[in-house]
N, C-alpha and C positions, 0 to 999 in steps of 0.2 A: 457157642455159636453166636456170631455177631448178628445184630438186627439188620434187616434188609436196607441198604443204602441210608444208614443213619448219619448223624453229624460227623462221624469219623470214617465215613466211606473212603476207602483206599488208603487211609492214613494208618499204617501198620506199625508205628512205633510212637513212643511218647514224644520224641523230638519232632517227628513229622506232624503230629497233632498240634504241638506248640507253634511250629513255624506257620502252619496254615492259619490258626486262630489269630495270630498276631500280625502276620505280614502278607497273607494271600487271600483272605476272605473277601469276596466281591463286595460285601457291604462296607468294608473298610478301605480296600484298595480298588480304585476304579478300573475301568476297561478302556483301552485305547485300541480301537478296531481299525487298523491301518490297511486292511484289505478285505472287502466284502463285495457282494453283488446285489445288495438291496437297492430298491428303487427310490431315488430322492423325491420323486413326485409324491409317492405314498407318505413320505415323511412330511412334506409341506402340507398336503391335504389332510394329514392326521387320520389316516384311514382307520375305519372300524371293520372288524371281521364278523361275518354273519355267524360263523360257528367254528369249532375246533378243526374241522377238516380243511377249511379255507386257509387258516393260518399255519396248519401243521403239515398238511399233505400237498398243498398247492405248490408246485415247482420243486418239491424235494425229491430229486432223483436218487438220493441215498435210500430213502424208504421205498421208492418205486422198484428198484432193483430187487430188494428182498421180497416184496410182495409178488413179483413175477416168479422169483425162485420158489416161493411157497405155493405156486399154482393158481394165483389169483388172476382172473381174466382182466384184460386191459380195460374193459369198460368201468371196472371198479378202481382203476389206477389213474388213467388220464382221460377216460371216457365220460359218458353222460349219465352214469349211475347217480342216484341221489347221494348227497353228502353223507347222510347217516349210514348208508350201506357201505360207502368207501371207508368210513371210519371203522365200521364193523370188521371189514376185511383186514385193516391194519391191526385191530385188536386180536384177530385170529392169528396173524403172522408173528406178532411180537413175542409171545411166550417161547417160540422156538429159537429166538435169537440169543440164547445163552452164550456169553463170551463175546458178543458183538457190541461195539460201542453204541449202536442205535438203541439197545436195550437200556443202557445207562443214560444216554442223552434224553431219551423219551421220558424216563422217570424223573430225571433231574428237572426237566421242564415242567412236568406235572406238579412236582413238589414246589419248585421255586416260584412259579407264576400262579398256580391254581391251588396250592396248599393241599394237594392230594398225597397221602402217605402210603397208599396201598400199591398194588401192582395191576397194570392193565391187562386184561385177558377177556375172552368172550363173556365170562360170567359177570365181570365188572364194567363192561363196555357201556351199558345204559347209564349206570351211575356216573361214570366219568364224562360221558357225552353231556349229560344234563348239568353237571357241576361246571364244566368248562364253558359251556354256552351261556350259563347264567352269569359267570364272571365276565365273559367277553361282552356282555351287554352293558357293563358298567363303564363309567368314564375313565377309570384307571387302566383300562385295557385298550385304549387307542394306541396307534403306532408310537406316537411321541411319548406317551406315558410308559409304554413297555420299555422304550429306550432309557427313560429316566430311571425306572425301577431297576434296570440292569446296571445302573451306576456307570453308564458310558459317558465319556468326556468328549470323544472325537471319533468321527466315522469318515473313512475314505471309501467312496463308492467307486465303481468301475465304469469309465466313460470313454466313448470313441472320440477321436480328434475332431469329427464334424459336429459333435453335439453342441448345442447352443449354451448349455449349462444354465438355462433359465430357472430351473427349480432350485439350483444351488443359490442363485441370486435371491430368489424369493425367501428361501429359508434364512439366509443371512440378514435380510431386511426385517424379518419377523423377530422382534426383540422378546417375544414371549417364550421362545425356545432357546435355551442357552447351551445346547450341545452343538459343537462345531461339526458341520457336514461339508467335507471338501471333496472335489473331484480327484480322480486318479486317471492318468493318461494311459489308455490301452490301444496302441496303434497297430494291432495285428493285421488289419485290413490294408494298411500301407505296405506291410511286409509281404503279404500273400500274393505275390506277383503271378503265381501259377494258377490262381483261382480264376474261373471264367468271369466272375463279377468284378475283378480288379479294375478293368478299364472304366466301368460305370462308377466305381467308388472314387477313383482318381478325379473323374469329372465332378463328382459331388464335392470333393476336397477343394478343387479349383474354384468352385462356386462360392463356398463359404469363406475361403481365404481371400478371395478377390485377386488371385494370382493365376494367370493362364499357365497351366502345367504342360510343358512340351519337351522337357529334358530334365536331367538330374538337378541342374542349378535352380530351375524354377520349382521343381518338386521340393527341394530343400527350403526354398524361400517360403513356399506355402506352409510347410511343416513348421518353420520358425514362427510364422504368423499365428498358427494355432497353439503352439507352445506358449507364446506370449499371452494368448487369450486364456489358457488354462492357468498360467501363473498369476494373471490378474484376478483369478477367482480362488487363489489360495493353494493351488496344486503344488505339491512337493514330492509327488510319488508317481513313477511310471510302472507299468506292468506289461510283461510280454509272455504270451503262451507260445512255446516253441516245441517242436519234436525233440530237439536237442540244441545246444549252443554250437552253431556251426562256424567254421572259419575256412572259407575257400576264397582267398583274396584274388582280385582281378584289377587290371588297370582301369583308369577312368574311361578310356575310349571303349573298352569292351563292355563296361557297365552301362554306358550310354546306349550302346547298340541293343543291349538286352531290354532296357526300359523302352526304347523306341519300338521294338517288336511288340511288347505288351500293349503299348498305347495304340498300336494299329489293330489290336485284337488278334494278333498272331500268338500261337502257343509257344511257350518257352520250355526248354528242356529242364530236367532236374538239376543238371550242373549249372545251367544259367540261373535258375532260381536261387541256388545256394550262393552264387557269386553276388547276385543282387542283394540278397538278404544280408550277407556279410557286410557289404558296403553300407547298407542302410543301418544296420545295427551299430557299426562303428560311428557313423554320423550321429545317430540318436544318442548314443552313450556320451559322445563328446558334448552334445547340447545339454544333457542332464548334468554333466560335470560343471559346465559353465554356470548353470543355474543353481547348483548345490541341491539337486533333486536326488532322490533314491531310485535306483533301477532295480526292479524285481524281475527275475528270470524264472519262470515256471516251465519245466520241461519234463520229458519222460512219459508223455501220454499219447496213446494211439486213440484217436477220437472217432466216434460215429461208425462203429464196426458193423452194426446190423443195418445193412442198406435198406431192407424192407421197412424197418421201423423208423429209420431216419426219414424216409420219404413220407411216412405217415405223420411223424411227430416233430421232426426237425432236430437241431442240436440240443445238447444238455438235457437229455431225457433218460440217461442211465445206460448208455451203450458204449462207454469208453473203457479202456483198460490200460494197464501198465505197459510201457514200451521199454524193452531192454536194449542194451548196447549203445547208450549215450557215450560218445568218445571224450574222455576227460582231456585227451591231448588237444582237441579243438577248443574246448573251454579254456584251457591254459593258453593256447595260442591267441585266442580272441582277447583275453585279458592282457597278454603280453603286448599285443599290437596297440592297445590303449595305453598301456604303461609307457611304451616308447615315446608317446606324445604327451605324457603326463596328463592323460584325460580319462582316467578311471573314475567314474562316479562312485559314491557309496552304493554298494550292490548287495542284494540278497538273492541267494541261489537256492532253489527248491527243485528236487527231483522227485517224481512220483515213484521211482524205483528205489526201494530202501537199500538195494545193493550198491547204490551210488554214494552212500553216506561217507565212507572212508575216502573215496576219490575226491569228493567235494572238500572234505576237511583238509586233505593234503594240498589241493590246488589253492584254496583261499589263503593258506599260509605263505604262499609265494608272493602275494601282492598286497599285503597289509602295509600300513604306514600312513604318511600324510598327517600325523598328529591326531588321527581319529581312532578311537577305541573300536577294534574289530570293524574296520572300514568295509571289508568284505565279509558278509555274514552267510552262514548256512541257515536257511529258513526252517521254520518248525515243520514237523512231520505233517505231510499234506495229503488230503483227500482219502486215498485208500490206506493211509498210514496213520491217521489221527485217532489212534486207539491206544490202549495202555502199552502194548508191546512196541508199537511204532514210535510213540512219543518217548518212551523210556530208552529205546535203542538209539534214537536220533540224539538225545541229550548225552547219552553215554559216549557215543562216537565223537560228538563235539567236545566233550570234556577231555577225551583221550588225545585229541589232535589240535585243539584250539583253546580258547578262553571261555569256558561256559559262563562265567560270571558276567560277561559282556553280552550275552544272548538277548535278543529283543523279544523272544517269547511268542505267545500265541496270537493268531489271527482268526477271524470267524469264517471267512471264505464261504459265506452262505447267503441265500436269498430270503431267509426266514428271520423274522423279528424275535423269535423265541430262542435263537441259537446262542445267545450269549452265555448260557450255562456251559458251553464248551470251554470257555475260559476257566470256569470253576473246575471242570474235569481236568484240564491241563494243569492247573495250579495244584490240585491234589496229587497228581502224579509227580510233579516237580518236588513237592514237599516230601513225598514218600521216598523219592530217590535221594535227595540231599539228607533227609533224616536218617536214612539207612547208612549212609557213609559216616555220619556222626556217631550213630549208635555203635558201629563196628570199629570206631577209633581211627577211621581213615581221614577225618577232618576234625579240627578242634571244635569243642562246644564253646564258641565265642559269639555271644549274642549280637554284637555289633557287626561282625563279619557276616554272619548268617542273615541278619536283617537286610544288609545291603544286597546280598545275593538274591534273596527271595523277592524283595520289593523291586529290585532292579529288573529281574527277568519277567516279573508279573506286569510291570508298568514303567518304571523310571528309565530303564535303558532305551525304550522306544521313544519316550519323550525327548531324550537327549539326542538320539541317533537321527531322528527325522527332523528335529528342530522345530517342532510344532509349538505354538503359543500356549503352552500348558505349564503348570507348576508341577514339580516332582512332589511325591508324597513322602 
């Protein structure tokens, strides 16, 4: 029997262990976090956390879902219960999560950051609480030092087009912190024409851009203004949260009338919304291509399903689910429309539905080229899929249908500064997968080839793909 989560955790062959130790260990191969939701202000201010609950459970809707499932009352999750009691409820929940990635992530974090080798449960909760809080009081556990300890070289936050990006400016000016922190463009509110707050948001966009928005031409001018602002701050990445990638084309005159209705505060139909979003996505993708930005498309999520809890807590609190039925035909038609104008940007496609893996793998093969290795990427297993099975299946599907060796690998997609061990988890799964192929004679034991694959997927491919000012390892 193997020891619990020891040095060889998930590495089930001699080749897997060798690949991990030489080419994937986070202490040797750094992290490029090209998509996350951490707050740049907290980085600039070098936030300190009062206790483990604040850094571990604050904002983590992954944990909140499981605590609710375990019968924990909401006051111990998002409510006003004391932090020690909230931590105790998580300690009660964790032992039942056998097979759940949260069990692994939690213990990787305890081990990597706090040096705790045991397992968290109600009997050990007081010991872990005291150990972690003692560590968090030390200078090594400020936000910036947690990032440094995680061997992170670059972070892309998630930022709205109307954001001033003042905290990014301040971080860049502070020469004492050598990790790049760049904005990523997240224009969902520009797209969401069906939302009641759309008109108010466009007024805000008009204000910050200095462009009076009254039609599609002026809206596009305002967007270009903000794209320039983001580019001036080092942005090279966009991100879109969509139910699916839609393609419902309409003429310019019809699109103008749809926008005109929305700007008057009139409701738009679902069909009108799809036509506007199609036009806007085509425009934005063309702008990204001009600027050599990467476009990320996250889809396949049905959000805010529990209306009662949404009204109490708002979005991103653990009430989202997988949306099935994303039409690959419309994804292909969208990319084809861009291809016809030679305006496909480098694009990463993520679906929350694992059943979409093969569809994505087949669609992206239709639009590669332009002298870029895997110009259209399938993104890593996302959200409800970033576990052993989901990551393994995503990489197997990508290997079957595309060029796995070009894959840009893991992203954090988290609000927590302790989440970088997810990269370690991913890299162990990667090494186990590749090591297994080598052990079974399905790929040669060629050290140079294997080094390039593991280092590439762990770090180097993303450096090259995004064009960040970083050296390969």
